C-alpha positions as CSV (number, residue, x, y, z in Angstrom):
1,X,0.0,0.0,0.0
2,X,1.3,3.5,-0.9
3,X,1.6,6.3,1.6
4,X,0.6,8.9,-1.1
5,X,-2.1,11.3,0.1
6,X,-5.5,10.6,-1.4
7,X,-8.5,12.8,-2.0
8,X,-12.1,11.8,-2.5
9,X,-13.4,12.6,-6.0
10,X,-16.1,11.6,-8.5
11,X,-13.7,8.9,-9.6
12,X,-13.3,7.6,-6.0
13,X,-10.1,8.1,-3.9
14,X,-7.2,9.1,-6.1
15,X,-3.7,10.4,-5.3
16,X,-3.6,14.2,-5.0
17,X,-0.4,14.3,-7.1
18,X,-2.4,13.0,-10.1
19,X,-4.7,16.0,-10.1
20,X,-4.4,19.6,-11.1
21,X,-5.6,22.1,-8.4
22,X,-6.8,25.5,-9.4
23,X,-8.6,28.4,-7.5
24,X,-10.7,31.2,-8.7
25,X,-12.2,34.3,-7.1
26,X,-15.5,35.9,-8.2
27,X,-16.9,39.2,-7.0
28,X,-20.5,40.3,-7.0
29,X,-22.2,43.4,-5.7
30,X,-22.9,41.9,-2.3
31,X,-20.8,38.7,-2.2
32,X,-17.3,37.2,-2.7
33,X,-17.0,33.6,-3.9
34,X,-13.8,31.4,-3.7
35,X,-13.8,28.3,-5.9
36,X,-11.5,25.3,-5.5
37,X,-11.3,22.9,-8.5
38,X,-9.5,19.6,-9.1
39,X,-9.2,18.2,-12.6
40,X,-7.7,14.9,-13.9
41,X,-5.2,14.5,-16.7
42,X,-8.1,14.6,-19.3
43,X,-9.2,18.0,-18.0
44,X,-12.4,16.6,-16.4
45,X,-13.5,18.3,-13.1
46,X,-13.5,15.6,-10.5
47,X,-14.0,17.7,-7.4
48,X,-15.1,21.3,-6.9
49,X,-16.2,23.4,-3.9
50,X,-17.0,27.0,-3.4
51,X,-17.2,29.3,-0.4
52,X,-19.4,32.4,-0.5
53,X,-19.1,35.4,1.9
54,X,-22.0,37.8,2.0
55,X,-20.6,41.3,2.4
56,X,-23.9,42.9,3.5
57,X,-24.8,40.7,6.4
58,X,-28.3,40.0,7.7
59,X,-30.4,42.6,9.4
60,X,-33.3,41.6,11.7
61,X,-35.3,42.8,14.6
62,X,-36.3,41.0,17.7
63,X,-39.9,39.9,18.2
64,X,-41.8,39.1,21.3
65,X,-43.9,35.9,21.4
């Protein structure tokens, strides 16, 4: 068994070294999005995640029951 680090993808667990890792930032009027993408040798996306930050926040008021 190899000690190479693995990552879970749509193709199952594969060695991280076999994949290309890329990041991207997107900016909207009220949000910022960070995207992480892993692709295999054929260029197919096998894992992708995004994280979104709302720059406006949520405003609310208390209510009595």
